[in-house]
C-alpha positions in Angstrom: 157.3 113.3 87.0 157.3 110.2 89.2 155.7 106.9 88.3 153.0 107.4 91.0 151.8 110.7 89.4 151.0 109.0 86.0 147.3 108.2 85.8 146.6 104.8 84.2 143.7 105.3 81.8 142.7 101.7 82.1 142.5 101.7 85.9 139.0 101.2 87.5 137.4 104.3 89.1 138.2 104.9 92.7 134.9 106.2 93.9 133.9 105.3 97.4 130.3 104.0 97.4 128.6 103.5 100.7 125.0 102.8 101.8 123.2 105.7 103.2 123.0 105.7 107.0 119.3 105.8 107.9 119.1 105.3 111.6 121.1 108.3 112.7 118.9 111.0 111.3 115.5 109.7 112.3 116.1 107.8 115.5 114.8 104.7 114.0 116.4 101.4 115.1 116.5 99.0 112.1 115.1 95.5 112.6 117.7 92.7 112.7 118.0 90.4 109.7 117.1 87.5 111.9 113.8 89.1 113.1 112.9 89.8 109.5 113.6 86.2 108.5 111.5 84.9 111.5 108.7 87.3 110.6 108.5 85.8 107.1 108.5 82.3 108.6 105.7 83.2 111.1 103.7 84.8 108.2 103.8 81.6 106.2 102.9 79.2 109.1 99.1 79.8 109.1 98.9 79.3 105.3 100.9 76.1 105.5 98.6 74.9 108.4 95.5 75.6 106.3 97.0 73.7 103.3 98.1 70.7 105.4 94.8 70.4 107.3 92.9 70.9 104.1 95.0 68.3 102.3 94.6 65.7 105.0 90.9 66.4 105.2 90.6 66.1 101.5 92.5 62.8 101.4 90.3 61.4 104.2 87.1 62.6 102.5 88.1 61.2 99.2 89.3 57.9 100.8 86.1 57.4 102.7 83.6 58.4 100.0 85.2 57.6 96.6 85.2 54.2 95.1 88.5 53.4 93.2 86.6 52.2 90.1 84.6 55.4 89.8 87.6 57.7 90.2 85.4 60.2 92.0 87.8 63.0 93.2 84.9 65.3 94.4 82.8 63.4 96.9 80.0 64.9 98.9 82.2 66.4 101.6 84.7 68.0 99.2 82.8 71.2 98.8 82.9 71.8 102.5 86.6 71.2 102.7 87.2 73.7 99.9 84.9 76.2 101.5 86.6 75.9 104.9 90.1 76.3 103.3 89.0 79.4 101.3 87.4 80.9 104.4 90.6 80.3 106.4 92.8 81.9 103.7 90.4 84.9 103.4 90.3 85.4 107.2 94.0 85.3 107.4 94.4 87.7 104.5 91.8 90.0 106.0 93.6 90.0 109.4 96.9 90.9 107.6 95.3 93.6 105.6 94.0 95.2 108.8 97.4 94.9 110.5 99.2 96.4 107.5 96.7 99.3 107.2 96.7 100.1 110.9 100.2 99.2 112.1 102.4 98.7 109.0 102.9 95.1 110.1 101.9 91.7 108.9 101.1 89.0 111.5 104.7 87.8 111.5 106.1 91.3 111.9 103.7 92.0 114.8 104.9 88.8 116.5 108.5 89.8 116.0 107.9 93.5 117.1 108.9 95.1 113.8 107.1 97.3 111.3 107.5 98.8 107.8 108.1 102.6 107.9 109.3 105.2 105.4 113.0 106.0 105.4 112.3 109.2 107.3 110.6 107.3 110.1 107.0 108.3 109.1 104.1 105.9 108.5 104.3 103.8 105.3 100.8 104.0 103.8 98.8 100.9 102.9 99.0 101.8 99.2 102.8 102.2 99.4 103.2 98.8 101.1 100.8 96.9 98.9 101.4 98.4 95.5 105.0 99.6 95.6 106.6 97.3 98.1 104.9 94.1 97.1 103.0 94.7 93.8 105.8 95.9 91.6 108.0 93.0 92.5 105.2 90.5 92.0 104.6 91.8 88.5 108.3 91.7 87.7 108.6 88.2 89.1 106.4 86.9 86.2 108.9 88.2 83.6 110.9 85.2 82.3 114.6 85.2 83.4 114.3 88.7 84.9 111.8 87.6 87.5 114.1 84.7 88.6 117.1 86.9 89.0 115.0 89.6 90.8 113.6 87.1 93.3 117.1 85.9 94.1 118.6 89.4 94.3 115.8 91.0 96.4 116.3 89.1 99.7 120.1 89.1 99.3 120.3 92.9 99.4 119.4 92.7 103.1 123.1 92.1 103.8 124.0 95.7 103.1 124.5 98.2 106.0 121.1 99.7 105.4 119.4 96.3 105.7 117.0 97.2 102.9 115.9 94.6 100.4 115.2 95.6 96.8 111.5 96.0 97.6 112.4 98.4 100.4 114.4 100.5 97.9 111.6 100.6 95.4 109.1 101.7 98.0 111.4 104.0 99.9 110.8 102.0 103.1 112.7 100.1 105.7 111.8 97.7 108.5 112.3 99.1 112.0 111.6 97.9 115.5 108.0 98.7 116.6 109.3 100.3 119.7 111.4 102.9 117.9 108.7 103.7 115.4 105.6 103.8 117.6 104.3 107.0 115.8 104.4 105.2 112.4 101.0 103.7 112.9 97.5 104.8 111.7 96.7 106.1 115.2 100.1 107.7 115.6 99.9 109.5 112.2 96.6 111.0 113.3 97.8 112.3 116.6 98.4 116.0 116.8 102.0 117.1 116.7 103.2 119.7 119.1 106.5 121.5 118.7 
């Protein structure tokens, strides 16, 4: 018996672990990591714009109408500033809800030409995207320590070959180019399929 035939009981396992290849089976072209990052940035811009404009308007309104001695932080025009900001956030949220329901895209994903689909290339339903893809991770993020680790690990998982983040694995979804997944929309899922 040679030295190479002897098994070391303390050696690590030699299993080959690889990410499953998704694109080959379904014809889906995965979105690039950069397009996903840019989509997140584009998604956050309207919210930041509403906060910045609201904050500047609030500061101007308070500066014009409040007296320093009174310490009045809610002058006459403050209610209007809050109302406009709330309406802006609700309008943007409503637009994103429509886009996610109809096309599997947020505003940023639509701008970047990418969409959320199931791993088999079919349409990801609104419930799956909202509750499984976003909701579960939002709930877990509130758990002390675990939530912090999860919010760090989730986006870092995109560097695997499958380009899926943790929330994609939880919801059995992936992000593909809109061009390669044109049937994964509300209208596309209702279209008759002929063999």
